[in-house]
N, C-alpha and C positions, 0 to 999 in steps of 0.2 A: 504494500500500501505506500509505503514512503515514495518509491519510486513513481508511483501514478501521481501521489499529491505534489511532489517536486516538479515533476513534468507539467502538471496543471496550473500550478503558481507560476511557473517561468513561463508558459504559454500566455498566461493571463496579463502578467506584467508586461510581457514583449508586446502584447497586442494593443497596448495603451502606452504609446510612446511618451516620455517625459518632455514637458514643454521647454522652452528656452529657460526658465527661471527655475528648474528642476523640482517642481510641485510633486507631491505625492499622487499617485494616479486615481486614487480612490478616496471618497469622502467619508472622513469619520463619522460614526452613527449609522451610515447606511449598510444594507444588506445587498450582495449581489449573488445571483444564480446563474451557474454555468452548467451546460449538459456536457457530461463526459462519456466519451464512447471509445473504448480501446479494443483493437483485435491483435492478436498475435498468433501467427502459426508458421508450421515449418512442412516442408515437404523434401523427401529424399527421392532419389531417381527410383522410378518402378514402384512407388508406395503411394499411399493416400496422404492426405494431409491431416496434420493434428495440430491442436492449438486450443487457445481460450479467447472469450470474448467477456467485456465488462461494460457495463453501463450504470451510471448513476447521476444524480445532481449534485453538484459542488457547490454549496452554499457557504460564502464567506461573510462575515460581519466584521467591518473594521472599527476596532477599539481605539484604535491611536496610530497616528503614523508610524508604520513599522510593526505594528502589532495586530494581528489578525486572530479571529476566531473561526475556525472552519469546521465543516461537518459535510460526510457523503450521505446524501439524502437517498433513500429506496436503492441502496446498492444491490445489484444483480449481476450473475455471472453464468456462463454456460461453458461447455466442452464444444470444440468444433472438430468434427472427424468426418473423413470422406474426401471425395474428389472435388476439389475448390479450383476456382479462377482466382489467381493472385491479385486481379484488378478488380474483383467483386465480391463483396461480402454477402454471406447467405442471408436471405431475407426470412427464413423460416426458423431461426434458432429459438430454442426453448430456454428462456432465462429464469434462473431460479433465486431468490433472495439469498444474500449473503449476512448471516447473522453476524451480530457482536462488531461490525465495525462501522456502525453509524453514530459512533459517540463525538461529541464535540472534543477538538483539539485546538492547541495554538501554534500558529506560525509567526515566526519573528523573521521579518525581513529588513534588508537596507538597499534600498533602491531596487534593483531586479535580483539580487542575490538572497538567497534563503538562508539565515544564519543558522537558525535552529527550529527543532519541531518540539512541541511539548505533548507527548501523547499520554492519555490515562493509562495509570498502571494497571487497571483492570484488564487491558487489552495483552493477549499472548503475543510472543513473538512472531508466531504463525500469523496472526490477525494482522499485526503491524505490517509483515511484509507481503500480505496479498497486493 
């Protein structure tokens, strides 16, 4: 999950370029919602493809410049297996809810750099790394 969250944060910050006076791209006190859809799969010669798909809403609440509160809302995932076209994601995927990873966590950033994540101690390492 850390990789997913870091990627999402970098994408969000990068998509909101800083102005000439280096203002913070988000407004304090506001909440922002982003759709997250990720797909990874592999294919070896003469074999079917295997992989995973994940989707969720990524909710960010800005507490202060550089201090974000975030949550993955309605996280779901599925496994992908079969003959796949690398340029097209299957439309008939059967997503299942991902339990335990929809807890609020904190992100500390400086400009476009993620400085640290503060994840609830109730999450296992396996849940954090999803």
